[in-house]
N, C-alpha and C positions, 0 to 999 in steps of 0.2 A: 734754483733747479722749483721750489715751492714757484715761484713768480711766474717762470717758463711754463710750468702745470696750467696756472692760473690764467695768464695770457688765452693760451690754446682751448680751455675748456669756454673761457669768455667767446672766443672768434666762434666757436663752433655754437653755440646758442643764438648770436647777433646774426650768424648765415641763416639758422634755422626760422627766426625770427622777420627777417628780411625776405626768406622764401615765400613765409606763409602769407605777407604782404605782396606777391609779385602777382601781376594777371597775367595769363598765357596770351599770345596775341594771335588773331583769328586762324593765320597760318597754321601754327603749332597744334593748336585745337582741331584744325582738316587734317592736317596729317596722320592724328593719333585716329582718329574716327575712320581716316580712309585704309590705314594698316586695318584696323580691325576686321571692316568690309572683306580686304583683300586675301585676310586668310581662309575666305571662303573661292571667290573667286575676284581675276582682276578688275580695278574699277576702271570704265571707259572715261567718265567726264566727273567734276567735281566743283562746287561751289562755295563760297561763305559769304556774309554780310561783312562789311571792313569796319562797321560803326555797331557797337552794340546798342540796344533797345532794352527798356523799361519794360517788363512784365510783373504784374500784381495776380496772385493767386491768393484770396481769401485774404489774410494778413499779412502776410509773406512778398516781399519785391525785391526783384533780383534783375540783373543785366543779364543776356545772352546776344548770341549770334544765332542767326539762322543760314543753314544751309540744305547743302542737298548733293546727292551721290549717283550715278547711274552704274549699271554693271550688267554685266549677260549671265540669265538666269533662266536654264531650259531653254536656248538658243532665240532669247528675245530681251529686249532692253527694258530694264524695268530700274525705275527713279523711288527714291528716297528724300525726303526730307526731314528736315531734324532741326532741335533747338538745342543748343549747347550753354551751359553757365558760362559765363563769362570769366570767373574768376579761375575754374577749377577744370573746365573742359568737360565735365558729365553730362551725359547727355540726360535732357530732360524731357523729350518729346521725341518718337523717330515712329515715321508712318509710311507705309508705302503708297506709292500716288498709283493707282490703278489707270492705263491711258484707253 
């Protein structure tokens, strides 16, 4: 019984370590961002780069994906561009593009 329990706990810990090292795919990141935007209004169009790029801000360097979302706001299409952390999917920068 102790061996089974030890193996189970060890498997959970190994799984958590592997998940921390996994990188989200660009499509997973885009889907997460689209879902957040769609909570307010439907998304009309979206895109994301397929290759991450390195950015450096002060002493920190990280890989990011760049992308964009278009949706209707007040009867007109509004575009947003974003930069998302390639590993976590967190939005690092989001700006509204005025046409």
